[in-house]
N, CA and C atoms as an extended XYZ file, in Angstrom:
264
Properties=species:S:1:pos:R:3:atomname:S:1:resname:S:1:resid:I:1 pbc="F F F"
N         4.690       -3.251       11.480 N   UNK     1
C         3.960       -3.380       10.241 CA  UNK     1
C         4.985       -3.497        9.108 C   UNK     1
N         4.838       -4.526        8.289 N   UNK     2
C         5.755       -4.685        7.158 CA  UNK     2
C         5.015       -5.288        5.973 C   UNK     2
N         5.496       -4.942        4.796 N   UNK     3
C         4.855       -5.478        3.598 CA  UNK     3
C         5.369       -6.885        3.325 C   UNK     3
N         4.545       -7.663        2.695 N   UNK     4
C         4.920       -9.024        2.295 CA  UNK     4
C         6.099       -8.920        1.331 C   UNK     4
N         7.168       -9.649        1.621 N   UNK     5
C         8.389       -9.521        0.810 CA  UNK     5
C         8.245      -10.084       -0.603 C   UNK     5
N         7.274      -10.923       -0.828 N   UNK     6
C         7.077      -11.529       -2.140 CA  UNK     6
C         6.026      -10.806       -2.974 C   UNK     6
N         5.957       -9.488       -2.808 N   UNK     7
C         5.039       -8.663       -3.590 CA  UNK     7
C         5.830       -7.479       -4.125 C   UNK     7
N         5.660       -7.205       -5.410 N   UNK     8
C         6.382       -6.086       -6.009 CA  UNK     8
C         5.394       -5.096       -6.622 C   UNK     8
N         5.781       -3.844       -6.589 N   UNK     9
C         4.998       -2.771       -7.194 CA  UNK     9
C         5.543       -2.513       -8.583 C   UNK     9
N         4.651       -2.483       -9.581 N   UNK    10
C         5.060       -2.213      -10.955 CA  UNK    10
C         4.087       -1.229      -11.595 C   UNK    10
N         4.644       -0.428      -12.497 N   UNK    11
C         3.809        0.447      -13.307 CA  UNK    11
C         3.726       -0.173      -14.694 C   UNK    11
N         2.518       -0.408      -15.135 N   UNK    12
C         2.292       -0.999      -16.449 CA  UNK    12
C         1.238       -0.168      -17.163 C   UNK    12
N         1.614        0.383      -18.299 N   UNK    13
C         0.703        1.201      -19.119 CA  UNK    13
C         0.045        2.309      -18.305 C   UNK    13
N         0.824        2.941      -17.424 N   UNK    14
C         0.311        4.048      -16.635 CA  UNK    14
C        -0.499        3.653      -15.413 C   UNK    14
N        -0.664        2.375      -15.171 N   UNK    15
C        -1.388        1.866      -14.011 CA  UNK    15
C        -0.403        1.206      -13.057 C   UNK    15
N        -0.644        1.355      -11.765 N   UNK    16
C         0.202        0.716      -10.761 CA  UNK    16
C        -0.481       -0.526      -10.231 C   UNK    16
N         0.289       -1.594      -10.141 N   UNK    17
C        -0.251       -2.857       -9.641 CA  UNK    17
C         0.750       -3.513       -8.701 C   UNK    17
N         0.209       -4.274       -7.764 N   UNK    18
C         1.020       -5.097       -6.877 CA  UNK    18
C         0.941       -6.514       -7.415 C   UNK    18
N         2.098       -7.107       -7.615 N   UNK    19
C         2.176       -8.431       -8.217 CA  UNK    19
C         2.804       -9.406       -7.233 C   UNK    19
N         2.108      -10.498       -6.909 N   UNK    20
C         2.698      -11.495       -6.021 CA  UNK    20
C         3.769      -12.300       -6.756 C   UNK    20
N         4.825      -12.642       -6.044 N   UNK    21
C         5.896      -13.471       -6.603 CA  UNK    21
C         6.181      -14.606       -5.628 C   UNK    21
N         6.974      -15.544       -6.067 N   UNK    22
C         7.396      -16.638       -5.187 CA  UNK    22
C         6.229      -17.339       -4.535 C   UNK    22
N         6.375      -17.629       -3.250 N   UNK    23
C         5.344      -18.367       -2.522 CA  UNK    23
C         4.039      -17.581       -2.402 C   UNK    23
N         4.118      -16.257       -2.460 N   UNK    24
C         2.913      -15.441       -2.362 CA  UNK    24
C         2.008      -15.647       -3.575 C   UNK    24
N         2.589      -15.968       -4.726 N   UNK    25
C         1.804      -16.201       -5.933 CA  UNK    25
C         0.885      -17.413       -5.779 C   UNK    25
N         1.247      -18.335       -4.891 N   UNK    26
C         0.403      -19.501       -4.648 CA  UNK    26
C        -0.803      -19.141       -3.782 C   UNK    26
N        -0.627      -18.170       -2.873 N   UNK    27
C        -1.700      -17.747       -1.969 CA  UNK    27
C        -2.642      -16.747       -2.626 C   UNK    27
N        -2.064      -15.820       -3.364 N   UNK    28
C        -2.824      -14.699       -3.922 CA  UNK    28
C        -2.682      -14.730       -5.427 C   UNK    28
N        -3.693      -15.234       -6.089 N   UNK    29
C        -3.643      -15.284       -7.538 CA  UNK    29
C        -4.247      -14.007       -8.101 C   UNK    29
N        -3.621      -13.458       -9.092 N   UNK    30
C        -4.104      -12.222       -9.684 CA  UNK    30
C        -3.197      -11.064       -9.327 C   UNK    30
N        -3.709       -9.871       -9.559 N   UNK    31
C        -2.955       -8.664       -9.260 CA  UNK    31
C        -3.849       -7.731       -8.454 C   UNK    31
N        -3.250       -6.727       -7.858 N   UNK    32
C        -3.969       -5.779       -7.025 CA  UNK    32
C        -3.649       -4.389       -7.546 C   UNK    32
N        -4.607       -3.755       -8.230 N   UNK    33
C        -4.399       -2.414       -8.778 CA  UNK    33
C        -4.534       -1.389       -7.661 C   UNK    33
N        -3.644       -0.385       -7.676 N   UNK    34
C        -3.709        0.660       -6.658 CA  UNK    34
C        -3.639        2.037       -7.313 C   UNK    34
N        -4.201        3.012       -6.622 N   UNK    35
C        -4.215        4.378       -7.139 CA  UNK    35
C        -2.983        5.142       -6.638 C   UNK    35
N        -2.952        6.434       -6.945 N   UNK    36
C        -1.800        7.269       -6.590 CA  UNK    36
C        -1.545        7.278       -5.078 C   UNK    36
N        -2.610        7.384       -4.286 N   UNK    37
C        -2.453        7.356       -2.832 CA  UNK    37
C        -1.878        6.015       -2.387 C   UNK    37
N        -2.384        4.930       -2.967 N   UNK    38
C        -1.881        3.606       -2.635 CA  UNK    38
C        -0.402        3.458       -2.941 C   UNK    38
N         0.024        4.010       -4.063 N   UNK    39
C         1.447        3.964       -4.435 CA  UNK    39
C         2.274        4.705       -3.389 C   UNK    39
N         1.817        5.884       -2.986 N   UNK    40
C         2.541        6.665       -1.977 CA  UNK    40
C         2.625        5.900       -0.658 C   UNK    40
N         1.522        5.306       -0.237 N   UNK    41
C         1.507        4.527        1.008 CA  UNK    41
C         2.448        3.342        0.886 C   UNK    41
N         2.387        2.612       -0.230 N   UNK    42
C         3.233        1.442       -0.432 CA  UNK    42
C         4.714        1.814       -0.337 C   UNK    42
N         5.101        2.901       -0.980 N   UNK    43
C         6.505        3.323       -0.965 CA  UNK    43
C         6.949        3.698        0.452 C   UNK    43
N         6.064        4.307        1.216 N   UNK    44
C         6.393        4.626        2.605 CA  UNK    44
C         6.495        3.355        3.444 C   UNK    44
N         5.653        2.376        3.160 N   UNK    45
C         5.752        1.081        3.844 CA  UNK    45
C         7.086        0.402        3.510 C   UNK    45
N         7.508        0.507        2.256 N   UNK    46
C         8.803       -0.058        1.857 CA  UNK    46
C         9.947        0.580        2.646 C   UNK    46
N         9.775        1.849        3.018 N   UNK    47
C        10.785        2.567        3.801 CA  UNK    47
C        10.664        2.287        5.299 C   UNK    47
N         9.728        1.411        5.675 N   UNK    48
C         9.578        1.028        7.074 CA  UNK    48
C         8.760        1.985        7.922 C   UNK    48
N         7.984        2.857        7.288 N   UNK    49
C         7.175        3.837        8.029 CA  UNK    49
C         5.961        3.160        8.661 C   UNK    49
N         5.576        3.677        9.813 N   UNK    50
C         4.378        3.217       10.513 CA  UNK    50
C         3.191        4.095       10.116 C   UNK    50
N         1.997        3.691       10.512 N   UNK    51
C         0.774        4.378       10.088 CA  UNK    51
C         0.803        5.883       10.365 C   UNK    51
N         1.165        6.279       11.561 N   UNK    52
C         1.198        7.704       11.906 CA  UNK    52
C         2.184        8.482       11.054 C   UNK    52
N         3.338        7.876       10.796 N   UNK    53
C         4.350        8.518        9.957 CA  UNK    53
C         3.858        8.652        8.517 C   UNK    53
N         3.142        7.652        8.061 N   UNK    54
C         2.593        7.672        6.705 CA  UNK    54
C         1.599        8.823        6.572 C   UNK    54
N         0.712        8.940        7.532 N   UNK    55
C        -0.302        9.996        7.484 CA  UNK    55
C         0.368       11.367        7.534 C   UNK    55
N         1.337       11.542        8.420 N   UNK    56
C         2.043       12.835        8.515 CA  UNK    56
C         2.728       13.190        7.210 C   UNK    56
N         3.382       12.222        6.616 N   UNK    57
C         4.084       12.460        5.356 CA  UNK    57
C         3.114       12.823        4.238 C   UNK    57
N         1.999       12.115        4.169 N   UNK    58
C         1.027       12.353        3.102 CA  UNK    58
C         0.268       13.661        3.284 C   UNK    58
N         0.142       14.128        4.524 N   UNK    59
C        -0.519       15.415        4.769 CA  UNK    59
C         0.251       16.537        4.073 C   UNK    59
N         1.562       16.368        3.953 N   UNK    60
C         2.387       17.370        3.285 CA  UNK    60
C         2.274       17.267        1.764 C   UNK    60
N         1.924       16.082        1.282 N   UNK    61
C         1.888       15.828       -0.158 CA  UNK    61
C         0.524       16.124       -0.786 C   UNK    61
N        -0.552       15.846       -0.051 N   UNK    62
C        -1.900       15.978       -0.595 CA  UNK    62
C        -2.656       17.119        0.075 C   UNK    62
N        -3.494       17.786       -0.679 N   UNK    63
C        -4.338       18.841       -0.139 CA  UNK    63
C        -5.684       18.237        0.243 C   UNK    63
N        -5.715       17.697        1.450 N   UNK    64
C        -6.913       17.032        1.951 CA  UNK    64
C        -6.910       17.195        3.472 C   UNK    64
N        -8.106       17.146        4.060 N   UNK    65
C        -8.151       17.269        5.516 CA  UNK    65
C        -7.655       15.970        6.160 C   UNK    65
N        -7.147       16.105        7.372 N   UNK    66
C        -6.519       14.971        8.055 CA  UNK    66
C        -7.497       13.826        8.299 C   UNK    66
N        -8.745       14.143        8.604 N   UNK    67
C        -9.743       13.108        8.868 CA  UNK    67
C        -9.968       12.231        7.631 C   UNK    67
N       -10.108       12.854        6.478 N   UNK    68
C       -10.316       12.115        5.233 CA  UNK    68
C        -9.097       11.279        4.890 C   UNK    68
N        -7.916       11.879        4.992 N   UNK    69
C        -6.682       11.157        4.670 CA  UNK    69
C        -6.483        9.977        5.607 C   UNK    69
N        -6.711       10.192        6.892 N   UNK    70
C        -6.554        9.116        7.872 CA  UNK    70
C        -7.487        7.959        7.540 C   UNK    70
N        -8.733        8.252        7.230 N   UNK    71
C        -9.701        7.204        6.880 CA  UNK    71
C        -9.262        6.457        5.621 C   UNK    71
N        -8.800        7.190        4.613 N   UNK    72
C        -8.361        6.559        3.362 CA  UNK    72
C        -7.141        5.658        3.590 C   UNK    72
N        -6.182        6.136        4.368 N   UNK    73
C        -4.983        5.339        4.650 CA  UNK    73
C        -5.363        4.083        5.429 C   UNK    73
N        -6.211        4.235        6.455 N   UNK    74
C        -6.635        3.074        7.246 CA  UNK    74
C        -7.364        2.048        6.379 C   UNK    74
N        -8.232        2.529        5.478 N   UNK    75
C        -8.953        1.620        4.577 CA  UNK    75
C        -7.981        0.865        3.671 C   UNK    75
N        -7.006        1.588        3.125 N   UNK    76
C        -6.037        0.947        2.236 CA  UNK    76
C        -5.205       -0.082        2.997 C   UNK    76
N        -4.727        0.278        4.193 N   UNK    77
C        -3.940       -0.662        4.990 CA  UNK    77
C        -4.763       -1.896        5.339 C   UNK    77
N        -6.041       -1.713        5.646 N   UNK    78
C        -6.910       -2.849        5.953 CA  UNK    78
C        -7.077       -3.752        4.728 C   UNK    78
N        -7.210       -3.169        3.540 N   UNK    79
C        -7.308       -3.983        2.315 CA  UNK    79
C        -6.048       -4.814        2.126 C   UNK    79
N        -4.891       -4.198        2.379 N   UNK    80
C        -3.632       -4.940        2.253 CA  UNK    80
C        -3.572       -6.081        3.258 C   UNK    80
N        -4.028       -5.822        4.478 N   UNK    81
C        -4.024       -6.878        5.510 CA  UNK    81
C        -4.947       -8.037        5.115 C   UNK    81
N        -6.124       -7.695        4.620 N   UNK    82
C        -7.091       -8.734        4.237 CA  UNK    82
C        -6.544       -9.628        3.138 C   UNK    82
N        -5.717       -9.075        2.271 N   UNK    83
C        -5.129       -9.848        1.183 CA  UNK    83
C        -3.761      -10.424        1.565 C   UNK    83
N        -3.396      -10.242        2.852 N   UNK    84
C        -2.134      -10.718        3.400 CA  UNK    84
C        -0.923      -10.115        2.704 C   UNK    84
N        -1.083       -8.880        2.208 N   UNK    85
C         0.025       -8.165        1.592 CA  UNK    85
C         0.755       -7.281        2.596 C   UNK    85
N         0.122       -7.104        3.773 N   UNK    86
C         0.707       -6.324        4.851 CA  UNK    86
C         0.635       -7.167        6.126 C   UNK    86
N         1.758       -7.298        6.786 N   UNK    87
C         1.840       -8.120        7.982 CA  UNK    87
C         2.088       -7.229        9.193 C   UNK    87
N         1.451       -7.545       10.307 N   UNK    88
C         1.654       -6.753       11.529 CA  UNK    88
C         2.693       -7.371       12.418 C   UNK    88
């Protein structure tokens, strides 16, 4: 699992967004706003972490049950895949 190399994470006015660059800008027009959990997942993806590692790491960071966190992470990863921002 790896993130699309032509997408960058930026903080603008307190909001985090994923911005397509280069050839990705031709495929995906617009921006993709993400929340705090999304930012944490994205940064772990940048570090080359896999889904299980991401969930384990986030369990230490957030006070939430594992079932809820796992579902949220899976949903976010699926959104990234649908927008071709995450490649398997």
